[in-house]
C-alpha positions as CSV (number, residue, x, y, z in Angstrom):
1,M,54.3,-5.8,15.7
2,T,51.5,-3.4,16.4
3,T,51.9,0.1,17.6
4,A,50.2,-0.8,20.9
5,A,52.6,-3.6,21.4
6,I,55.6,-1.4,20.7
7,E,54.3,1.2,23.2
8,R,53.8,-1.5,25.9
9,V,57.4,-2.8,25.3
10,A,58.8,0.8,25.3
11,E,57.0,1.5,28.6
12,A,58.3,-1.6,30.2
13,L,61.8,-0.8,29.1
14,R,61.5,2.9,30.0
15,V,62.4,4.1,26.6
16,T,60.5,5.9,23.9
17,P,58.7,4.0,21.2
18,E,60.9,5.8,18.7
19,V,64.0,4.0,20.1
20,L,62.3,0.7,19.4
21,M,61.2,1.6,15.9
22,F,64.3,3.6,14.8
23,G,67.1,2.4,17.0
24,G,69.3,4.5,19.0
25,R,72.2,3.6,21.3
26,E,70.4,3.4,24.6
27,T,71.7,0.9,27.2
28,A,69.6,-1.7,28.9
29,P,67.2,-0.3,31.5
30,A,68.8,-0.3,35.0
31,G,67.4,-2.8,37.5
32,V,65.4,-4.9,35.0
33,R,65.8,-8.7,34.9
34,L,64.7,-10.6,31.8
35,S,63.1,-14.0,32.3
36,F,63.2,-16.3,29.3
37,D,60.7,-19.1,28.8
38,L,63.2,-21.8,27.7
39,A,60.5,-24.0,25.9
40,A,59.5,-20.9,23.9
41,V,63.2,-20.2,23.1
42,R,63.7,-23.7,21.8
43,A,60.6,-23.2,19.5
44,A,61.6,-19.7,18.4
45,P,62.2,-19.1,14.7
46,A,65.6,-20.2,13.5
47,P,68.2,-19.0,12.5
48,G,67.5,-15.7,14.2
49,A,67.0,-17.3,17.6
50,D,70.1,-19.5,17.3
51,P,72.5,-17.0,19.0
52,L,70.0,-16.5,21.8
53,R,69.6,-20.3,22.3
54,R,73.4,-20.8,22.4
55,W,73.9,-17.9,24.8
56,L,71.1,-19.0,27.2
57,M,72.5,-22.6,27.1
58,W,75.9,-21.2,28.0
59,V,74.5,-19.1,30.9
60,A,72.6,-22.1,32.2
61,A,75.7,-24.4,32.0
62,I,77.8,-21.8,33.9
63,R,75.1,-21.6,36.6
64,G,74.8,-25.4,36.7
65,D,71.1,-25.0,35.9
66,R,70.1,-28.1,33.9
67,G,66.6,-28.8,32.8
68,G,65.1,-25.5,34.0
69,R,62.0,-24.0,32.4
70,V,62.9,-20.4,33.0
71,L,66.2,-18.6,32.9
72,T,66.5,-15.0,34.3
73,V,69.3,-12.7,33.3
74,R,70.1,-9.1,34.3
75,G,69.3,-6.2,32.0
76,D,73.1,-5.6,31.7
77,D,73.5,-9.0,30.1
78,L,71.2,-7.8,27.4
79,R,74.0,-5.5,26.2
80,V,76.1,-8.5,25.3
81,L,73.3,-10.0,23.2
82,A,72.6,-6.6,21.6
83,I,76.3,-6.3,20.5
84,L,76.2,-9.9,19.1
85,H,73.0,-9.0,17.1
86,D,74.4,-5.6,16.1
87,T,71.4,-3.7,17.5
88,T,70.2,-2.0,20.7
89,P,68.9,-3.6,23.8
90,A,65.4,-2.1,23.3
91,V,65.1,-3.4,19.7
92,L,66.3,-6.8,20.8
93,I,63.7,-6.9,23.6
94,A,61.1,-6.0,21.0
95,T,62.3,-8.9,18.9
96,F,62.2,-11.3,21.8
97,T,58.7,-10.1,22.7
98,G,57.6,-10.8,19.1
99,W,59.0,-14.3,19.3
100,G,57.1,-14.9,22.6
101,V,60.2,-15.9,24.6
102,L,60.1,-13.4,27.4
103,L,58.1,-13.7,30.6
104,P,57.0,-10.6,32.5
105,S,60.2,-8.8,33.6
106,V,61.0,-8.1,37.3
107,D,62.3,-4.7,38.5
108,E,65.2,-5.6,40.8
109,D,64.7,-2.4,42.8
110,D,61.2,-3.2,44.1
111,G,60.6,-6.8,43.0
112,E,57.5,-5.8,41.1
113,A,56.6,-7.5,37.8
114,Q,56.6,-5.2,34.8
115,Q,54.1,-5.6,32.0
């Protein structure tokens, strides 16, 4: 991942680039929803993406969303995934961005798409 990409992800997440690069125990940014491209998730590199695939399938099943192309989750849900991956939400989002599985996020407070 390039420095410019890390800076864009950090800005979107409202964290410093250092948190993405070196970790830190920040929580998921408040008010952010994460939209996953489910076709890209299915094509993401295994086995690293297997926990994400399983979790998203579970969320979709609970919601009764079968055959959807996009699944949106709250930023708070990211904490669960971060715990499962033994990392921080910011680092996990950088990983998902590198895999190309995230669509532009939406700020719940104002409905604006974040880059």
